[in-house]
C-alpha positions, 0 to 999 in steps of 0.5 A: 164279769165277776173277774173284771169287777175284782180287777176294778176294785183292786186297782181303784183301791191302789189309787192308780185310776178312777173306778169309772175310768178303769170301767170304761177301759175294761169295756172297751177292751172286751168289745175289741173286734175279734179276729176272723178265720180268714185273718188267722189263715192269712197270717198263718200262711205268711208266717209259713212262707215268709212271702206274700205272693207265695202265701196267697197262692198257697191259700187261693187268695189274692195278694192284696186281699191276704195283705189287707187280712193281715193287717186287719188282724194286727189292728184287731190284736193291737200288735204288729205281726210282720216286719215288712221291708222292700225285699222280704217279710219277717216275723216280728217277736209277737208274730213269732209267738201268735203264729203258733196260736194262730195255727193251733186255732185253725187245727182245732177248726179243721177238727171241728168241721171234720167231726161235723162232717163225720156225723153226717151220712158217710161218703158225703161231702169233700174228700181230699186225696193226695197221690204220689206221681208214680201211682196216679196214672196207674191207679187213679182210673180204678179209684175213680170208677170205684168212687163214681159207681159206689160213692156218688155222693162223694166229692173227691178232690184229687192232688198229685204231689210228692211224698214229703208234701203230701205228708205236710198237707195231711198233718196240716189238715189240707188233705184227708187221705193219701195214696202212696208208697209205704212204710213212712214211719211217721208218728200220728199217721195210720197206714192201710195197706192195699197191695204189693208189687214187683219192680221190673227192669226196663231195657232198650230192645238190644240190651242183653237183659231185655225180656229175660226172667229171673235176673239176679239182682247182682246185675244191678251192680253194672247197669247204667240205671236212669232214675227220677229226679230227687224228691220222688219216693221211687228214686229212693226205692230203686237206690235201696235196691241197688244198695241191697244188690251190693252197689255201694253208690249209683251215680247218675248223669241223667234224671227225669221228672216223671216216668214217662220221660224216664221210659223214653230215655230208656228207648233212646238207649241212654240206660235202663230203669226200674218200673213198678209193675203197675206202670209197665203196660202204660209206659212200655206201650209208647215205644217198640224199642223197650223190653222188660225183664223180671228178677229172680227171688226175692223180687224187689218190691214196694207196698202201696197204701192209703194213709190217714191221720191217726184217730181220724174222724172219718176213720171207719170210712177210710178203712171201708174205702181201702177195703173196696179199693183192694177188691177193685185192684185185684185185676191189676198185676199186684198182690193184694194185702187184706186188713189182717196182713194176709197177701193174695197173688196178682190176677194180672199177666206177668210182667215180661209177657205184658211188656213183650205184648206191648212192644208188639 
């Protein structure tokens, strides 16, 4: 109010406008309708996707409602945020600048809600967990059972997505916690390691390496290796293992969107593939045409961890959940990594014998 009066005195002194008229103008400006969070969220979604239908789907809003929210925001702010054409949507110069502010406001609101949730009783409310596809089918039964038995008041919401999408969701606040392969090497993300697991070689029944133990990594140089589609971290891990074995490149003629399809391609005689040990029992049990072999030391491995935003308000809860998960996962064929980084052996059966049992 003091600043408004000073502004009125200064401009009125210059003779540009009369004091009463300026007072009305300032008063009207201060009474301008404030934008709502829903309007800001709608505008931020359009700024990200530059497409009304995709933006509406991303935030679970109907397209007419989203368009109306953006129009209402433009009216409230008194600026044009979008340039709409028949073919596409573009941000206006004002939209470019204000989209940054809108996202900052939404991030702060998300932090406020997270902080409020943290001060309530632990392990209550919603926990949005993102999981990669090469982990979800094999670990979720253990995760869901643990949450059901130990944290009955926790509303666990699971989202299965690829790593890049999960990290975007964590950064934006759409997700709270991730279950995925590490290391990530992403600033602002803290990893809570759970376990290490070996990779095993899955082959058709008649393959010369089928069921063998102590397979040298160099054998990967000559194999027709089947991989997942691009975007899956398991594909990148398999290619890294091949490079470490001295295979300069791994031309792939056939790929699959999921491990189940990949294993069925192997059963059909199209090639071999690498599976993490937690997936062996589930995937090889679907066909009697498969054998699984193990590698000689040093065995190729991957590490699975929980990942959270560094300094998350619920950090203590996530660390407690990680500790509980390590204990719950001990019956699986993994080597648990405790909070101090110490590794303990798996309690599950050897991969080769497990595959042989699955094959009947």
